N, C-alpha and C positions, 0 to 999 in steps of 0.2 A: 298588292303583289301576292301571288299565290305560292311563291316559293317558301317552303318550310325548311328552316335551317336545322339540320340534325347533327348533333355532336355525338360521336362514338369514340370512346377512349378504350383502346385495347392494351392490355398490360403485357402481352407477350406476342412475339412475332409469329409463333406457331398457329394460333387461331386465325391469324389474318387470312390465310388461304381459304379457310372455311367461311369466314364472315364476308369476305369480298364477293362471294357468290350471292349473298343475300342483301347487299346494300347498294345496289346499282343506282338507286335514286338519291344517294347522299350528295349533299351540297358542300358540306364541311366535314373533314376527317382529321382527327387529332390522334397522332401516334407518338405523343411526347414521352420522354423518359423511358425509352426502351433501348434495346441493344441492336437496333435495326442497322444492317449493313447494306442489304439489297432488298428492294421491294419485289413482291411476287408479280409475275406478268399479268395476273388477273386484275391488278389495279388499273391497267389500261382499258378495262371494260367500264370504268366508272366515268362515263362521258358527261354526267351531270355535275361531277365534282368540280368545284370552283376554288376551294381553299384547302390546301394540304399543309398540315402542321407537323413537322418532324423535329421540333425543338428538342434539344438535349439528347440527340442520338449521335454521340460523339464519333462513332465509327462509321456513320453513314457515308457512302461513297458512290451511290448508284445514280449519278446524274444523267446517265444515258436514258434510263427509264423516265425520269422527270422530263427530259428534253422532248420526249414523245407525247407529253401531255399538253398539247398546244391549246387546250380548252381551259387550262388553269388561269384564274385571275390573280391568285396570291399563293406564294410558296414560302413558308416560314421554316428557316433552318438555323435559328439561334442555337449556339452551343454545338453546332456540327462543325467539325474541323475540315472545312472545304477551302481550298486556296482561292485567293482573289482572282487568279487566272481562270480557274474552273468556273467561278461565279460569272465572270465576264463572258465566257463561252456560252454558259447557260442563258444569260440575258440576251445574247444574240439569237439563240435558237427560239427563245420565248419572249419576243419583244413586247407582247401585251400582258405579260405576267409580272406582277410586283414581287420581287424576290427580296425577302427581308432576312438579313443575316446578323444584324446587330441591334 
C-alpha cells in the first residue's frame, strides 16, 4: 500500500486556513483539543482525506461541511456536544463513513 498516513496536529484554528492550502494530500487530519466551531471551506479541497478527528472540540457544530465530505471513511467527534438527532442525520448523508462519538 503506497498510502502514507500523515498526522498533522494544529493547535489553533487560525493557521488552519493557511495550512489547508498546503496539505491537500493528507490522509488523516487531527484537530483535537481546539476551539473549533466551524471548519474553513478549504477543507473541502482535501479529497484524499479519509480520517478527520475533531475530538474534544466542545463547541463544534459545523455538520453541514462534514456532510459534504462524502469521501471520508471515519469521523471522530468524541467530546463534541452534538445531539443524537444531528448524528443520525449525518450518518444518513454519509452512509459509508464511520462516525465515532463515544
